[in-house]
N, CA, C and O atoms as a Tripos MOL2 file, in Angstrom:
@<TRIPOS>MOLECULE
protein
  244   243    61     0     0
PROTEIN
NO_CHARGES

@<TRIPOS>ATOM
      1 N         -32.7680  196.5800  -83.4530 N.3       1 MET1
      2 CA        -33.3920  195.8580  -84.5200 C.3       1 MET1
      3 C         -32.6590  196.0870  -86.0030 C.2       1 MET1
      4 O         -32.8300  196.9960  -86.8160 O.2       1 MET1
      5 N         -31.9110  195.0970  -86.0440 N.am      2 GLN2
      6 CA        -30.8230  194.9790  -87.2380 C.3       2 GLN2
      7 C         -31.5800  195.0010  -89.0340 C.2       2 GLN2
      8 O         -32.2440  194.1210  -89.5820 O.2       2 GLN2
      9 N         -31.2740  195.9600  -89.4110 N.am      3 GLN3
     10 CA        -31.9820  194.9270  -90.7720 C.3       3 GLN3
     11 C         -31.3020  193.6260  -91.5290 C.2       3 GLN3
     12 O         -30.0930  193.4040  -91.4540 O.2       3 GLN3
     13 N         -32.1190  192.8860  -92.1850 N.am      4 SER4
     14 CA        -31.0970  191.9080  -93.0220 C.3       4 SER4
     15 C         -31.1160  192.1500  -94.4010 C.2       4 SER4
     16 O         -32.2000  192.5160  -94.8550 O.2       4 SER4
     17 N         -30.0300  192.0140  -95.2970 N.am      5 ASN5
     18 CA        -30.2090  192.4720  -96.0760 C.3       5 ASN5
     19 C         -30.5380  190.9600  -97.1560 C.2       5 ASN5
     20 O         -29.9200  189.9050  -97.2970 O.2       5 ASN5
     21 N         -31.3940  191.3310  -97.5710 N.am      6 ASN6
     22 CA        -32.2940  189.7420  -98.3190 C.3       6 ASN6
     23 C         -31.9920  189.0070  -99.6220 C.2       6 ASN6
     24 O         -32.2540  187.9690 -100.2310 O.2       6 ASN6
     25 N         -31.1550  190.3540  -99.7150 N.am      7 ARG7
     26 CA        -30.2730  189.6560 -101.2130 C.3       7 ARG7
     27 C         -29.0500  189.4190 -100.8680 C.2       7 ARG7
     28 O         -28.2040  189.0910 -101.7000 O.2       7 ARG7
     29 N         -28.8630  189.5170  -99.9340 N.am      8 ALA8
     30 CA        -26.9790  188.4850  -99.2410 C.3       8 ALA8
     31 C         -26.4900  187.7260 -100.0260 C.2       8 ALA8
     32 O         -25.3630  187.8540 -100.5040 O.2       8 ALA8
     33 N         -27.5980  186.4620 -100.3620 N.am      9 TRP9
     34 CA        -27.3790  184.8850 -100.5490 C.3       9 TRP9
     35 C         -27.2630  185.3960 -102.0300 C.2       9 TRP9
     36 O         -26.4480  184.6650 -102.5930 O.2       9 TRP9
     37 N         -27.8920  186.6430 -103.1550 N.am     10 SER10
     38 CA        -27.7780  186.2640 -104.1680 C.3      10 SER10
     39 C         -25.9060  186.6500 -104.4770 C.2      10 SER10
     40 O         -25.5430  186.5700 -105.6500 O.2      10 SER10
     41 N         -25.4080  186.8340 -103.9740 N.am     11 ARG11
     42 CA        -23.7870  186.9540 -104.3100 C.3      11 ARG11
     43 C         -23.1750  185.7000 -103.8100 C.2      11 ARG11
     44 O         -22.1810  185.1660 -104.3020 O.2      11 ARG11
     45 N         -23.7710  185.3280 -102.9130 N.am     12 GLU12
     46 CA        -23.1960  183.6160 -102.5460 C.3      12 GLU12
     47 C         -23.0150  182.3430 -103.6000 C.2      12 GLU12
     48 O         -22.2420  181.4050 -103.7960 O.2      12 GLU12
     49 N         -24.5710  183.0810 -104.3090 N.am     13 ILE13
     50 CA        -24.4490  181.6330 -105.8930 C.3      13 ILE13
     51 C         -23.8820  182.6400 -106.6420 C.2      13 ILE13
     52 O         -24.1290  183.8430 -106.7280 O.2      13 ILE13
     53 N         -22.9930  181.8480 -107.2210 N.am     14 PRO14
     54 CA        -22.3610  181.7440 -108.8970 C.3      14 PRO14
     55 C         -23.5840  181.5800 -109.9840 C.2      14 PRO14
     56 O         -24.5550  180.8240 -110.0080 O.2      14 PRO14
     57 N         -23.0330  182.8140 -111.0490 N.am     15 ASN15
     58 CA        -24.0100  182.2820 -112.1030 C.3      15 ASN15
     59 C         -23.0300  182.0820 -113.4330 C.2      15 ASN15
     60 O         -22.1430  182.7160 -114.0040 O.2      15 ASN15
     61 N         -23.7360  180.8010 -113.5800 N.am     16 ARG16
     62 CA        -23.2760  180.0140 -114.0990 C.3      16 ARG16
     63 C         -23.3950  179.7630 -115.2330 C.2      16 ARG16
     64 O         -22.9420  178.8140 -115.8730 O.2      16 ARG16
     65 N         -24.4760  181.2330 -115.7750 N.am     17 LEU17
     66 CA        -25.3680  181.1820 -117.4140 C.3      17 LEU17
     67 C         -24.3770  182.8970 -118.1740 C.2      17 LEU17
     68 O         -24.8080  184.0080 -118.4840 O.2      17 LEU17
     69 N         -23.2770  182.4170 -118.1940 N.am     18 ASN18
     70 CA        -22.5350  183.5630 -119.1240 C.3      18 ASN18
     71 C         -22.7780  182.9520 -120.9630 C.2      18 ASN18
     72 O         -22.6840  181.9830 -121.7160 O.2      18 ASN18
     73 N         -23.1630  184.4690 -120.8510 N.am     19 PHE19
     74 CA        -23.3540  184.4980 -122.5090 C.3      19 PHE19
     75 C         -22.7790  185.5390 -123.0340 C.2      19 PHE19
     76 O         -22.9560  186.7390 -122.8260 O.2      19 PHE19
     77 N         -21.8920  184.8400 -123.9140 N.am     20 SER20
     78 CA        -21.7780  186.0800 -125.2470 C.3      20 SER20
     79 C         -21.9850  187.2610 -125.8260 C.2      20 SER20
     80 O         -21.1210  187.2370 -126.7030 O.2      20 SER20
     81 N         -22.5000  188.2050 -125.9260 N.am     21 GLN21
     82 CA        -23.4270  189.2900 -126.4490 C.3      21 GLN21
     83 C         -23.4970  188.2260 -128.2560 C.2      21 GLN21
     84 O         -24.4770  188.0940 -128.9900 O.2      21 GLN21
     85 N         -22.6730  187.8990 -128.3660 N.am     22 GLU22
     86 CA        -23.2860  186.7710 -130.1260 C.3      22 GLU22
     87 C         -23.6380  186.2050 -130.2030 C.2      22 GLU22
     88 O         -23.9120  185.7390 -131.3090 O.2      22 GLU22
     89 N         -24.0600  185.5600 -128.8150 N.am     23 GLN23
     90 CA        -24.8280  183.9030 -128.4990 C.3      23 GLN23
     91 C         -25.7570  184.1150 -128.0820 C.2      23 GLN23
     92 O         -26.5590  183.2050 -127.8710 O.2      23 GLN23
     93 N         -26.1230  185.8200 -127.6990 N.am     24 VAL24
     94 CA        -27.1230  186.5640 -127.2920 C.3      24 VAL24
     95 C         -28.1880  186.8070 -128.3080 C.2      24 VAL24
     96 O         -29.2700  186.2390 -128.4530 O.2      24 VAL24
     97 N         -27.7150  187.6400 -128.8830 N.am     25 VAL25
     98 CA        -28.0540  188.1660 -130.2690 C.3      25 VAL25
     99 C         -28.3560  187.1470 -131.3010 C.2      25 VAL25
    100 O         -29.3380  187.3940 -132.0010 O.2      25 VAL25
    101 N         -27.4410  185.5990 -131.6310 N.am     26 TYR26
    102 CA        -27.7980  184.3390 -132.3140 C.3      26 TYR26
    103 C         -29.1240  184.8300 -131.5300 C.2      26 TYR26
    104 O         -29.7430  185.8810 -131.6980 O.2      26 TYR26
    105 N         -29.3660  183.8560 -130.6950 N.am     27 PHE27
    106 CA        -30.6320  183.2450 -129.6180 C.3      27 PHE27
    107 C         -31.4730  184.1750 -130.0240 C.2      27 PHE27
    108 O         -31.9490  183.7680 -131.0840 O.2      27 PHE27
    109 N         -32.0370  185.4950 -129.6760 N.am     28 LEU28
    110 CA        -32.5910  186.1820 -130.0680 C.3      28 LEU28
    111 C         -33.3170  186.2960 -131.6240 C.2      28 LEU28
    112 O         -34.5080  186.3910 -131.9220 O.2      28 LEU28
    113 N         -32.2680  186.2520 -132.3610 N.am     29 GLY29
    114 CA        -32.5720  186.3330 -133.5790 C.3      29 GLY29
    115 C         -33.2880  184.9500 -134.3930 C.2      29 GLY29
    116 O         -33.8050  184.9550 -135.5100 O.2      29 GLY29
    117 N         -33.1980  184.2670 -133.8370 N.am     30 HIS30
    118 CA        -34.0690  183.1150 -134.1610 C.3      30 HIS30
    119 C         -35.0480  182.9020 -133.5730 C.2      30 HIS30
    120 O         -35.9850  182.3670 -134.1660 O.2      30 HIS30
    121 N         -35.1230  183.1460 -132.6180 N.am     31 SER31
    122 CA        -36.4780  182.9600 -131.0110 C.3      31 SER31
    123 C         -36.9980  184.2760 -131.8300 C.2      31 SER31
    124 O         -38.0990  184.2180 -131.2830 O.2      31 SER31
    125 N         -37.1350  185.5020 -132.7510 N.am     32 LEU32
    126 CA        -37.6110  185.6280 -133.1490 C.3      32 LEU32
    127 C         -37.9300  185.7860 -134.5310 C.2      32 LEU32
    128 O         -38.7950  186.6060 -134.8390 O.2      32 LEU32
    129 N         -37.3350  185.0970 -135.4260 N.am     33 ARG33
    130 CA        -37.2700  184.4120 -136.5430 C.3      33 ARG33
    131 C         -38.5300  184.0140 -136.6790 C.2      33 ARG33
    132 O         -39.5400  184.5720 -137.1070 O.2      33 ARG33
    133 N         -38.1890  182.3940 -136.0140 N.am     34 SER34
    134 CA        -39.6710  181.8870 -135.8530 C.3      34 SER34
    135 C         -40.9590  182.0560 -135.2020 C.2      34 SER34
    136 O         -42.0200  181.4310 -135.1870 O.2      34 SER34
    137 N         -40.4740  183.1830 -134.6350 N.am     35 LEU35
    138 CA        -42.2290  183.5050 -134.4080 C.3      35 LEU35
    139 C         -42.4250  184.7100 -135.3260 C.2      35 LEU35
    140 O         -43.5180  185.2770 -135.3330 O.2      35 LEU35
    141 N         -41.7770  184.9820 -135.8270 N.am     36 TYR36
    142 CA        -42.0270  185.5460 -136.9060 C.3      36 TYR36
    143 C         -42.8670  184.4830 -138.0250 C.2      36 TYR36
    144 O         -44.0830  184.5950 -138.1830 O.2      36 TYR36
    145 N         -42.3050  183.7760 -138.5320 N.am     37 ASP37
    146 CA        -42.2870  182.4320 -139.8240 C.3      37 ASP37
    147 C         -43.8370  181.9330 -138.7770 C.2      37 ASP37
    148 O         -44.8020  181.6660 -139.4940 O.2      37 ASP37
    149 N         -44.0370  181.8360 -137.6080 N.am     38 ASP38
    150 CA        -45.3510  180.9600 -136.9830 C.3      38 ASP38
    151 C         -46.6680  182.2350 -137.4880 C.2      38 ASP38
    152 O         -47.6890  181.9140 -138.0960 O.2      38 ASP38
    153 N         -46.4130  183.3150 -137.1710 N.am     39 ILE39
    154 CA        -47.0670  184.0980 -137.2530 C.3      39 ILE39
    155 C         -47.9830  184.7520 -138.9710 C.2      39 ILE39
    156 O         -49.1160  185.1590 -139.2320 O.2      39 ILE39
    157 N         -46.8580  184.5540 -139.6710 N.am     40 VAL40
    158 CA        -46.7160  184.8000 -141.4780 C.3      40 VAL40
    159 C         -47.8210  183.7250 -141.7920 C.2      40 VAL40
    160 O         -48.6620  184.0430 -142.6330 O.2      40 VAL40
    161 N         -47.9370  182.0640 -141.0050 N.am     41 ALA41
    162 CA        -48.2090  181.1670 -142.0220 C.3      41 ALA41
    163 C         -49.6610  180.8120 -141.4200 C.2      41 ALA41
    164 O         -50.4200  179.8730 -141.6630 O.2      41 ALA41
    165 N         -49.7880  182.1490 -140.3520 N.am     42 VAL42
    166 CA        -51.1500  181.6820 -140.0610 C.3      42 VAL42
    167 C         -52.3290  182.3590 -140.9170 C.2      42 VAL42
    168 O         -52.0460  183.4780 -141.3450 O.2      42 VAL42
    169 N         -53.5770  181.8750 -141.2310 N.am     43 ASP43
    170 CA        -54.4160  182.8480 -142.6230 C.3      43 ASP43
    171 C         -55.0780  183.6930 -140.9020 C.2      43 ASP43
    172 O         -55.2550  183.3830 -139.7230 O.2      43 ASP43
    173 N         -55.2650  185.1270 -142.0210 N.am     44 MET44
    174 CA        -55.5750  185.7830 -141.2280 C.3      44 MET44
    175 C         -57.2200  186.2310 -141.2100 C.2      44 MET44
    176 O         -57.7450  186.3290 -142.3190 O.2      44 MET44
    177 N         -57.7570  186.4080 -140.4460 N.am     45 PRO45
    178 CA        -59.0140  186.1540 -139.4540 C.3      45 PRO45
    179 C         -59.5400  186.6870 -141.1580 C.2      45 PRO45
    180 O         -58.7480  186.9730 -142.0570 O.2      45 PRO45
    181 N         -61.2010  186.7180 -141.2800 N.am     46 GLU46
    182 CA        -61.7620  186.8750 -142.4260 C.3      46 GLU46
    183 C         -62.0520  188.7910 -142.2310 C.2      46 GLU46
    184 O         -61.8190  189.8140 -142.8750 O.2      46 GLU46
    185 N         -62.8320  188.3050 -140.6390 N.am     47 HIS47
    186 CA        -63.2210  190.5510 -140.7940 C.3      47 HIS47
    187 C         -61.5060  191.2380 -140.8080 C.2      47 HIS47
    188 O         -61.5010  192.3320 -141.3700 O.2      47 HIS47
    189 N         -60.3760  190.8810 -140.4010 N.am     48 LEU48
    190 CA        -59.4000  191.9460 -140.5570 C.3      48 LEU48
    191 C         -59.1420  191.4450 -142.2780 C.2      48 LEU48
    192 O         -58.2430  192.1780 -142.6880 O.2      48 LEU48
    193 N         -59.4220  190.8470 -142.9870 N.am     49 LYS49
    194 CA        -58.9570  190.5850 -144.0380 C.3      49 LYS49
    195 C         -60.1810  191.9950 -144.9700 C.2      49 LYS49
    196 O         -59.5530  193.0140 -145.2590 O.2      49 LYS49
    197 N         -61.0520  192.0110 -145.1990 N.am     50 ARG50
    198 CA        -62.4270  193.1980 -144.9430 C.3      50 ARG50
    199 C         -61.5300  194.3370 -144.7460 C.2      50 ARG50
    200 O         -61.0260  195.0970 -145.5720 O.2      50 ARG50
    201 N         -61.4380  194.2870 -143.4250 N.am     51 LEU51
    202 CA        -60.5300  196.0550 -142.8430 C.3      51 LEU51
    203 C         -59.2820  196.2160 -143.8940 C.2      51 LEU51
    204 O         -59.1200  197.3320 -144.3870 O.2      51 LEU51
    205 N         -58.5750  195.3720 -144.1830 N.am     52 ALA52
    206 CA        -57.3350  195.9630 -144.8390 C.3      52 ALA52
    207 C         -57.4800  196.3610 -146.5220 C.2      52 ALA52
    208 O         -57.0330  197.3030 -147.1760 O.2      52 ALA52
    209 N         -58.4510  194.9940 -146.9400 N.am     53 LEU53
    210 CA        -59.4650  196.2160 -148.3030 C.3      53 LEU53
    211 C         -60.0910  197.4280 -148.2570 C.2      53 LEU53
    212 O         -60.0660  198.2650 -149.1590 O.2      53 LEU53
    213 N         -60.7540  197.5440 -147.0180 N.am     54 LYS54
    214 CA        -61.2720  198.4880 -146.9590 C.3      54 LYS54
    215 C         -60.6230  199.7960 -147.0690 C.2      54 LYS54
    216 O         -60.9270  200.7180 -147.8260 O.2      54 LYS54
    217 N         -59.0810  199.7010 -145.6390 N.am     55 LEU55
    218 CA        -58.1010  200.9930 -146.0180 C.3      55 LEU55
    219 C         -57.2830  200.8990 -147.7860 C.2      55 LEU55
    220 O         -56.9830  201.9820 -148.2880 O.2      55 LEU55
    221 N         -56.9880  199.6130 -148.5880 N.am     56 GLU56
    222 CA        -56.5990  199.6770 -149.3930 C.3      56 GLU56
    223 C         -57.2940  200.3890 -150.1890 C.2      56 GLU56
    224 O         -56.8130  201.4790 -150.5010 O.2      56 GLU56
    225 N         -58.2870  200.0960 -150.6110 N.am     57 GLU57
    226 CA        -60.3980  200.9160 -151.6560 C.3      57 GLU57
    227 C         -59.4460  202.4080 -151.2170 C.2      57 GLU57
    228 O         -58.7260  203.0720 -151.9640 O.2      57 GLU57
    229 N         -59.8060  202.6690 -149.4670 N.am     58 LYS58
    230 CA        -59.8910  204.1180 -149.4320 C.3      58 LYS58
    231 C         -57.9710  204.4790 -149.1090 C.2      58 LYS58
    232 O         -57.9520  205.6740 -148.8150 O.2      58 LYS58
    233 N         -56.8980  204.0810 -149.0760 N.am     59 TYR59
    234 CA        -55.5370  205.0610 -149.1000 C.3      59 TYR59
    235 C         -55.0350  203.7880 -149.7780 C.2      59 TYR59
    236 O         -54.6610  202.7810 -149.1780 O.2      59 TYR59
    237 N         -55.0800  203.9830 -151.3240 N.am     60 PRO60
    238 CA        -54.2240  203.3250 -152.6920 C.3      60 PRO60
    239 C         -52.6360  203.3000 -152.3090 C.2      60 PRO60
    240 O         -51.8890  204.2620 -152.1300 O.2      60 PRO60
    241 N         -52.3360  201.8230 -152.2340 N.am     61 PRO61
    242 CA        -50.5240  202.3820 -152.2060 C.3      61 PRO61
    243 C         -49.6220  203.0760 -153.2250 C.2      61 PRO61
    244 O         -48.4510  203.3300 -152.9410 O.2      61 PRO61
@<TRIPOS>BOND
     1     1     2 1
     2     2     3 1
     3     3     4 2
     4     3     5 am
     5     5     6 1
     6     6     7 1
     7     7     8 2
     8     7     9 am
     9     9    10 1
    10    10    11 1
    11    11    12 2
    12    11    13 am
    13    13    14 1
    14    14    15 1
    15    15    16 2
    16    15    17 am
    17    17    18 1
    18    18    19 1
    19    19    20 2
    20    19    21 am
    21    21    22 1
    22    22    23 1
    23    23    24 2
    24    23    25 am
    25    25    26 1
    26    26    27 1
    27    27    28 2
    28    27    29 am
    29    29    30 1
    30    30    31 1
    31    31    32 2
    32    31    33 am
    33    33    34 1
    34    34    35 1
    35    35    36 2
    36    35    37 am
    37    37    38 1
    38    38    39 1
    39    39    40 2
    40    39    41 am
    41    41    42 1
    42    42    43 1
    43    43    44 2
    44    43    45 am
    45    45    46 1
    46    46    47 1
    47    47    48 2
    48    47    49 am
    49    49    50 1
    50    50    51 1
    51    51    52 2
    52    51    53 am
    53    53    54 1
    54    54    55 1
    55    55    56 2
    56    55    57 am
    57    57    58 1
    58    58    59 1
    59    59    60 2
    60    59    61 am
    61    61    62 1
    62    62    63 1
    63    63    64 2
    64    63    65 am
    65    65    66 1
    66    66    67 1
    67    67    68 2
    68    67    69 am
    69    69    70 1
    70    70    71 1
    71    71    72 2
    72    71    73 am
    73    73    74 1
    74    74    75 1
    75    75    76 2
    76    75    77 am
    77    77    78 1
    78    78    79 1
    79    79    80 2
    80    79    81 am
    81    81    82 1
    82    82    83 1
    83    83    84 2
    84    83    85 am
    85    85    86 1
    86    86    87 1
    87    87    88 2
    88    87    89 am
    89    89    90 1
    90    90    91 1
    91    91    92 2
    92    91    93 am
    93    93    94 1
    94    94    95 1
    95    95    96 2
    96    95    97 am
    97    97    98 1
    98    98    99 1
    99    99   100 2
   100    99   101 am
   101   101   102 1
   102   102   103 1
   103   103   104 2
   104   103   105 am
   105   105   106 1
   106   106   107 1
   107   107   108 2
   108   107   109 am
   109   109   110 1
   110   110   111 1
   111   111   112 2
   112   111   113 am
   113   113   114 1
   114   114   115 1
   115   115   116 2
   116   115   117 am
   117   117   118 1
   118   118   119 1
   119   119   120 2
   120   119   121 am
   121   121   122 1
   122   122   123 1
   123   123   124 2
   124   123   125 am
   125   125   126 1
   126   126   127 1
   127   127   128 2
   128   127   129 am
   129   129   130 1
   130   130   131 1
   131   131   132 2
   132   131   133 am
   133   133   134 1
   134   134   135 1
   135   135   136 2
   136   135   137 am
   137   137   138 1
   138   138   139 1
   139   139   140 2
   140   139   141 am
   141   141   142 1
   142   142   143 1
   143   143   144 2
   144   143   145 am
   145   145   146 1
   146   146   147 1
   147   147   148 2
   148   147   149 am
   149   149   150 1
   150   150   151 1
   151   151   152 2
   152   151   153 am
   153   153   154 1
   154   154   155 1
   155   155   156 2
   156   155   157 am
   157   157   158 1
   158   158   159 1
   159   159   160 2
   160   159   161 am
   161   161   162 1
   162   162   163 1
   163   163   164 2
   164   163   165 am
   165   165   166 1
   166   166   167 1
   167   167   168 2
   168   167   169 am
   169   169   170 1
   170   170   171 1
   171   171   172 2
   172   171   173 am
   173   173   174 1
   174   174   175 1
   175   175   176 2
   176   175   177 am
   177   177   178 1
   178   178   179 1
   179   179   180 2
   180   179   181 am
   181   181   182 1
   182   182   183 1
   183   183   184 2
   184   183   185 am
   185   185   186 1
   186   186   187 1
   187   187   188 2
   188   187   189 am
   189   189   190 1
   190   190   191 1
   191   191   192 2
   192   191   193 am
   193   193   194 1
   194   194   195 1
   195   195   196 2
   196   195   197 am
   197   197   198 1
   198   198   199 1
   199   199   200 2
   200   199   201 am
   201   201   202 1
   202   202   203 1
   203   203   204 2
   204   203   205 am
   205   205   206 1
   206   206   207 1
   207   207   208 2
   208   207   209 am
   209   209   210 1
   210   210   211 1
   211   211   212 2
   212   211   213 am
   213   213   214 1
   214   214   215 1
   215   215   216 2
   216   215   217 am
   217   217   218 1
   218   218   219 1
   219   219   220 2
   220   219   221 am
   221   221   222 1
   222   222   223 1
   223   223   224 2
   224   223   225 am
   225   225   226 1
   226   226   227 1
   227   227   228 2
   228   227   229 am
   229   229   230 1
   230   230   231 1
   231   231   232 2
   232   231   233 am
   233   233   234 1
   234   234   235 1
   235   235   236 2
   236   235   237 am
   237   237   238 1
   238   238   239 1
   239   239   240 2
   240   239   241 am
   241   241   242 1
   242   242   243 1
   243   243   244 2
@<TRIPOS>SUBSTRUCTURE
     1 MET1         2 RESIDUE 1 A MET
     2 GLN2         6 RESIDUE 1 A GLN
     3 GLN3        10 RESIDUE 1 A GLN
     4 SER4        14 RESIDUE 1 A SER
     5 ASN5        18 RESIDUE 1 A ASN
     6 ASN6        22 RESIDUE 1 A ASN
     7 ARG7        26 RESIDUE 1 A ARG
     8 ALA8        30 RESIDUE 1 A ALA
     9 TRP9        34 RESIDUE 1 A TRP
    10 SER10       38 RESIDUE 1 A SER
    11 ARG11       42 RESIDUE 1 A ARG
    12 GLU12       46 RESIDUE 1 A GLU
    13 ILE13       50 RESIDUE 1 A ILE
    14 PRO14       54 RESIDUE 1 A PRO
    15 ASN15       58 RESIDUE 1 A ASN
    16 ARG16       62 RESIDUE 1 A ARG
    17 LEU17       66 RESIDUE 1 A LEU
    18 ASN18       70 RESIDUE 1 A ASN
    19 PHE19       74 RESIDUE 1 A PHE
    20 SER20       78 RESIDUE 1 A SER
    21 GLN21       82 RESIDUE 1 A GLN
    22 GLU22       86 RESIDUE 1 A GLU
    23 GLN23       90 RESIDUE 1 A GLN
    24 VAL24       94 RESIDUE 1 A VAL
    25 VAL25       98 RESIDUE 1 A VAL
    26 TYR26      102 RESIDUE 1 A TYR
    27 PHE27      106 RESIDUE 1 A PHE
    28 LEU28      110 RESIDUE 1 A LEU
    29 GLY29      114 RESIDUE 1 A GLY
    30 HIS30      118 RESIDUE 1 A HIS
    31 SER31      122 RESIDUE 1 A SER
    32 LEU32      126 RESIDUE 1 A LEU
    33 ARG33      130 RESIDUE 1 A ARG
    34 SER34      134 RESIDUE 1 A SER
    35 LEU35      138 RESIDUE 1 A LEU
    36 TYR36      142 RESIDUE 1 A TYR
    37 ASP37      146 RESIDUE 1 A ASP
    38 ASP38      150 RESIDUE 1 A ASP
    39 ILE39      154 RESIDUE 1 A ILE
    40 VAL40      158 RESIDUE 1 A VAL
    41 ALA41      162 RESIDUE 1 A ALA
    42 VAL42      166 RESIDUE 1 A VAL
    43 ASP43      170 RESIDUE 1 A ASP
    44 MET44      174 RESIDUE 1 A MET
    45 PRO45      178 RESIDUE 1 A PRO
    46 GLU46      182 RESIDUE 1 A GLU
    47 HIS47      186 RESIDUE 1 A HIS
    48 LEU48      190 RESIDUE 1 A LEU
    49 LYS49      194 RESIDUE 1 A LYS
    50 ARG50      198 RESIDUE 1 A ARG
    51 LEU51      202 RESIDUE 1 A LEU
    52 ALA52      206 RESIDUE 1 A ALA
    53 LEU53      210 RESIDUE 1 A LEU
    54 LYS54      214 RESIDUE 1 A LYS
    55 LEU55      218 RESIDUE 1 A LEU
    56 GLU56      222 RESIDUE 1 A GLU
    57 GLU57      226 RESIDUE 1 A GLU
    58 LYS58      230 RESIDUE 1 A LYS
    59 TYR59      234 RESIDUE 1 A TYR
    60 PRO60      238 RESIDUE 1 A PRO
    61 PRO61      242 RESIDUE 1 A PRO
């Protein structure tokens, strides 16, 4: 019984998604910045605020 190579078809399909490293870095940078901005814009839950205050009291900056 011969084994067929299930991935042989993938070599026949041309890859049309060719990005330069600069494009990838640009895209990832903007995606991360957008995610960061969204997270920072959300109010911190009260239980986390209380925990942060306790930690600041115990370990002053």
